[in-house]
N, C-alpha and C positions, 0 to 999 in steps of 0.2 A: 892669424898667427899672433900669439901673445907678445906684448912688447917687453922690453928689458925690465921695467919696474914690476910687471906682473910675474915674470920669471923669478926675480929676486925675492919677491914676497912669497911665492910658492916655496922656495928653498928655505927662507927664513921661518916659515910656519910649519915646515915639515919636521916633526919630532923624530923621524927615522933618518933624517939626513945627518951626515957626520958633523961633529961640532965645528970643525974648521970650515966646512962649507957654509954653515949657518953664520958663523962669525964673519966670514968674507962677505956674505950676502948683506948682513947688517951694516957692515962698513961701507960697502958700495952703494947701498940704497940711500945713505945720507947725502949723496951727491945730487939727489933729485928733489926738486921742490914740488912734491906731489902729495896730495892728501891721502892717497891710498898707502903710500910709503910711510907717512907719518902715523897713520892709524895702526898699521901693522907693527911698527916699532913700539908705539905706546902700549899696544895690547901685550906684547912680549915683555916689555920693560916694567909692566905693572904686575907681572906674575911672580910671586915670591918663590915658586917652585922651579922657575927657569934657571938654567945653568948660569953661574956667576960670570963666566967669560962673555956669554951672550948678553946678559944684563948690562955689563960694562960697555960693550960696543954699541948696544942699542941706545944707552944714555947719551953717548957721544954723538951718534947720528941724529938723535932727536934734537939735541942742542944745535948741531950744525944746520939743520933745516930751519929751526926757529931763528937763528942768527941771519941766515940768508934771507928769510922773510922779513926780518926786522920786527919780529913779533915776540914779545915776552909773554908766554902763555903759562901763567902761574897755575892755572887749573890742570894743565897737562903735567907740569913738573911735580905737583903735589900728589899725583896718582902713582908716581914711579916707585918701584922698589928702592930701598935705601942705596943699594949698590949703583943702580942706574942713575938715581938722583944725584949722588955724589959726583959721578963722572960728568953728568950734564951741567951741574953747577960749576965745576972746575973749568969746563970748556967755555961756558958763558962768561965767567969772570975773566978769563984770559982774553976772549974775543970782544966782549962788551962790558968793560968795567963800569961803564956809566949806567948799566941796568941795575937798579937797586931793587932787591926783593927779599 
């Protein structure tokens, strides 16, 4: 049986799922310190054709995971669509003002 992270990733990557379902999945997945979750979020947040609402919440969840890990991953942040990057930057600046990048 798939675990919760796998189920959330499936919803997140499902382009036929409703926008609110994908939004909620992106938000919930940020709670997990899981490489699969981070990779799925980065994949979506790097796609300029993705919905703006999904990009926004993916950026926040990416930042949430990085802050939890205490890892500033500039290579990840630089890949993000500008909408996702702006949200990630704001979250990081609020949570970790000591991280200069």
